[in-house]
N, C-alpha and C positions, 0 to 999 in steps of 0.2 A: 180479463177482458175476453169476450167470446172470439173464437177464431172464425173468420169468414172464408168459406170455400171460394177460391179464386177462379176466375175464368181462364187464366193462363197459368202455366206451370211456375213462372218465376216473377218476382217483384211484388211490391205491395199493391193493394187495391187502389185504383185510380178513381177518384170521386170529383166530379165537376160541380162547383158551386157558382151558378150564374146569378148576376144581379144587374139591374138597370144602371144604378150608380148615381142617380140624380137626387138622392136623399139619404139621410142617415137616421135610423131609429132603433128601437129596442130589438127588432128582429135581426138587424145587422150585428148588433152587439152579441146577441144570443148565438147566431151562426158563427161569429168569430171565436167565441169561447169554445164552441164545439170543435172548430177547425184547429185551434191551438191545443186542444186536449188530446188529439189523436196520437197514438203510437205510430211514429213514422215508419216503423218496420212493417206495420200492417196496413196503413192507409196513407196514400199520397193525395192530399186535397189540393185542388187547383181552383183558385178564385178567378172568375171571369167577369169582367165589367163591360157592359154595352157602351157605357160612357166612362172615359178615363180622365175627363176634365172636370168632374163634378165633386160634390162634397164627400161621397163615399171613398173615392180614390184618395182624397186628402186625408181622410180618417184612417184608412188602411196604411198609408205611408207613415203616419204618426205612430201607429201600432206596430210597425215593422213587418206587416203582412204583405207578401208579394202577390201580384195579380197580373193577369194578361187581358188585353183588350180584344173585344169582339163587337165592333159597331154594326148595328142592324138598321136597315132602311124601313122596311115594311113589317109591321108586327100585328098580331091579333089583338093586342091590348095597348093601343096607342095612348098618348097623353092627351089631356085636355078635352076628352069627350069626342075626339075625331072618330069617324067611322073606320072600322078596320078595312084595310086594303087587301081583301081576301085573295084576289087573283095574284097580286104581287107577292103576298106571303107564300102562297102555294107554289108559285113559279120560281121565286128567287130565294126568299129567306129560309123556307123549310129545307130545300136541298142544300143550301149553304150550311145550316146548322147541323144537318145530318152528316155532312162531310167533316165538319169541324169536330164533332163528337167521335166519329170513326177514326179520323187521323190522330186525335188526341188519345186514342185507345182507352177511353173512359169506360169503366165497368158500370158505374152508377152516375146518374145525374140527380142531384139533390136540390130541388127547387124550394124557394122560401117565401115567395110573395106572388100576388095575383097577376102582375104583369109579366111574370116569368113562367108560371106554371104551364100555360097553354102553348106558348111558343117553343120553349125548350122541352116540355114534356112530350109533345108530339114528335119532335125531332129525335129525342132519346129513344123512343120506342121504335121508330123507323130505322134508327141506327143499330138496333139490337142491344142497346144498353138497358139497364134496369132504371126505373123511375121511382124515386122516393119523393112524395109530395108532402111537404111540411106546411101544414095549415095553421096560420097564426091569426086568423080573423073571424069574420062573421060566420056562424054556423049555418046561416041561410044563403051564403054566397053561392052564386050559380056555378062557378067553376068546380068547387069541391063536391057539389051535389050532382052535377051532370057530367062533367068531363073526367074528374078524378076516378070515379068508379069504372070508367071505360078504359083508361090508359095507365093508371098508376099500379105499380107492383105493390107498393106500400104507401099508406097514408098515415101521417103522424099529426096529431093535434096537441096543442100546448096545454089544454085543460079539458075537463069533461064537458064544460059548457060549449066549447068550440067544435065538438064533434058534429059532422054534417047532419042536418035535420032530416032531409028527405033524399038520400042518395038514390040515383037512378037505378043502380044495381046494389045488392047487399055487399057490404065491405067485409063483414064477418072477421076472419082472422087476418085481414089486410090492414086493420085499423088499430093504432096504438095511441094511447094518451101518455105523453111524456112531458113533464114540466120543463120549462126552459132552464138552462144551466146557470147557476149562481155560485159564487165563491165568496166567503167572508173576506173583507179587506185585510191585506197583510198587516196593516197598522191602521186602526181606526183614527181618523183625525180628532184632535181635541175639539170638543164642541164649542167651548168658549172662544178659543182662538179662531175657529172657523166663523163663528158669529161675528166677532170683532172685524175680521177681514171683510166679510160680506157687507156689514153695515158701513164700514169705511168706504168701500167701493160705491155704495149707494148714497153716501153723505148723510146718513141717518144717525141719530143719537143712540147711545147705549140704552138698553131697555126696550127697544123696539122689537116686537115679536114678529117672527117671520112665518108666513103661511105660503106654501109653495105648490105650484102646479108644474109637473114635469112630464113632457111628452110633446109629440107633434101637434100643431094647431090644426086638428082635423075634427070633423063632426062627431065621430064616435067618442072622442075624449072630452068633448064639450067644454072648450076653453071659455066660451061665453058664460056658462053657468058658474065657472070659477070667479069671473069678474062680479057676477051677481052676488055670490056668497060673500066676497070681500066687502061689497057695498052694504049688504044687510048687516054683516057683523059690525062694521064701523058705525052704522046707525044705531044698533042695539047696545053696543058696548063702547061708547065713545071714550071711556076712561082707560081702555087698553090700547096702547099705541101699536099699530100693526103695519106691515107692508106685505103686499101680495106679489111674490116673485114668480114669473112665468118663464120657465126654462123650456125652450123648444123652438122649432122653426115650422113654417107652413109646409104643407104637402105640395110639392110642385105639380103633382098630377091631379090635385083636387081643387075644391073651392078655395077662394082667397079669404080664408078666415082671419088672416093677419090684419087685413084692412077692417074687417068687421069687429075684431077685438079692439083695435085702436079707436074705432068710432064709438064703441060702447063705453070704453074707458073715459073718453072725452065727454060723452053725453052725461055720464054720472059724476063728472068732476073729480075723477080719481087719477089724474095724470101723475101726481106725486105719491100715490098710494099703491097703485098697481104698476109694476115695472116689467117690461118685456126684456128678458135677459138673453134671448137667443139660444142657440144650441151650445151647450158646454160639455166638454169631455176632458178628463174624467169628472164624474158628478159627485164623488164621495164627499169632498169638502163642502159643496153647496148643500147636500142633503144633511150633513152634520150640522150645518148652520141653521137648518130649518127647524122651527119649533113643532110644526105640524104639517105633514104632507096631506093635502086634500086631493082626493081622486074622484072627480065628478063624472067619470066615464060611464057610458051606457053601452053594454054589449062588448066590453073589453074582455078578450079571452083570458089573459093573465098578464097584467102589467109588470114589466121588469122592475120599475122604480119602486113599486109597492114592496116587493121583497127586499130590494136593496136598502130601503128605509128601515125595514125590520132588523137587518144586520147591523145598521148604524145607530139603532136605538132612537130612531125618530118616529114618534107616534103617528098613526095613520087614521084618517077619517075618510071612508070610501063608500061609494054607492053599494047597496045590497043587490048587485046585479052582475051578470057576466061571470067571470072567473074570480071576482073579488072574494065571495064567500068561501071559495076553496082555499084561500090563503089566510083570510082573517077570521078569527073567532070573535064575534061581537062581544064587547065588554071585557075580553080577556087579552087578546093580542092587538086590539084596535077597536074601532067603532064602525059599524055598518049602518047606513041611513037610507031613507026612502030615495029612490033614484031620481024622482021628478021634482024634488023640492030643494031650492036653495036654503030655505028656512030650516030644513032638517039638519043641516050641517052646523047650525049656530050653537045649539046647546052642547053637543059633545066637544066642540072646539073651545067654547068658553070654559067648560069643566077642565079640560086638559091644561089650558093656559092659567087657570086660577088655582089648580090643586097640584102642587109638585109631587105629592105622594102618589096620586093617581097616575100622573104622567110616568113616574118611575116604575110603578107596577106594570103598566102597559108595556113600557120599553123592555123591561126584564123578560116578560113572557114572550114578547115578539122576537127578541133576539134568540132566546132559547129555541123557539119554534123554527126559526129560520135555519139555525145550525142543524137541527134534527131532520128537517124535511128536504133541504135543497143542497145540491152540490154538483160540480162539474164532472167529477169522476163517475158518479152514478149515471149522469146524463149520457156521457160517452159510452158507457157500457150498454145502456138501453138502445142507443142508436146503432151500435155495432150489432146488436141482436136483430134489429130491423134490417140492416144490410145483409146479414146472414140469411134471413128469410127471403129477402128480395132475390138473392143469388140462387136460391133453390127453385125459384119460379121460372117457368119457361120464358125465354126471351123472344116472344112472338111480336112482330111488328104490329102497331096499332092500325086498324082499318080507319080510313078517313071518312067512310060513309057514315053519316049520322053524327060525326064528331065536329067537323068544321062549322056546320050550321048551328052548333051550340052557341057560337059567339057571333053569328051573323045577325 
């Protein structure tokens, strides 16, 4: 593991990992794997939650991960589309966060989502800490293209697809593409036992085939398209009994797609066919119970569940868009289909459900690819190299001129 030049003579590198705390998703799981993988003699990670009464706090407690609270009143990226209270942020929140970072003696602030980057990133630079901006979203996002080039010491993206499209300033050697960390399960669940358990929970007969959607109910992941796929498959292949399981929760900061999904299910008469399962963790047993993971996302940088399914020998049919083609080789480790068509999912799904030999061949190749290409140890090594580069860069405070208006 690369050694990081420390800012002080003694003790490990202190790294702050701030989160809002009102949701749990793949980015949180990826960040937690990184945090748990650090050598504590070199890195002392500190998880900070703006909300300690939300689902992320509950998730971290279950995982045995300590955290500290840091409630904020005015932020640059508020929830539910409210206008940023810029004056309150500059006068109250920014000085508070600057003091929090300084008093915490943090060498690095490692931000992981859009609502954290601006608030904590500006404060980190003003406090003299290094900022590592971990981008897990849209390559056209305003923050990573306009603000990150101005204030980030290092920018990390989870796939080549998610690299910023039009950065305000050249990122050059400040940009790294590092896949999210994955580890094979210590013991893969027995697929038959997992299927029996899931069908028993759902009250469905043996022989029912499980098509799953895993992820937050957000626009980018297109849960409504999943419902359409299930409806079309059922219409085209009535002799194959299926259930569509949707694992995930709505985004508290986004549109209420939960209501839209429920309405679409009802409109199509699929109340007993498509089941909203909510957020589940761990997911291994449910993925092992899944016959095919359907990934209808558009612009997904690199979905965790897709790779986790490969480890568990669950075949994947995904859109040929975003980071999916970086993980799936069409026809060898899964199937890639046209991203705008529910109908495009039907043929490969039917083939996999009807041909056990094809399903096994895809599962074998996908599992081998996952073991070869992904791993937490490699991820930690790459992030440590990013930290080392960040520490070699001057710790100049960010100028607010031309920065705050980026979010105005």
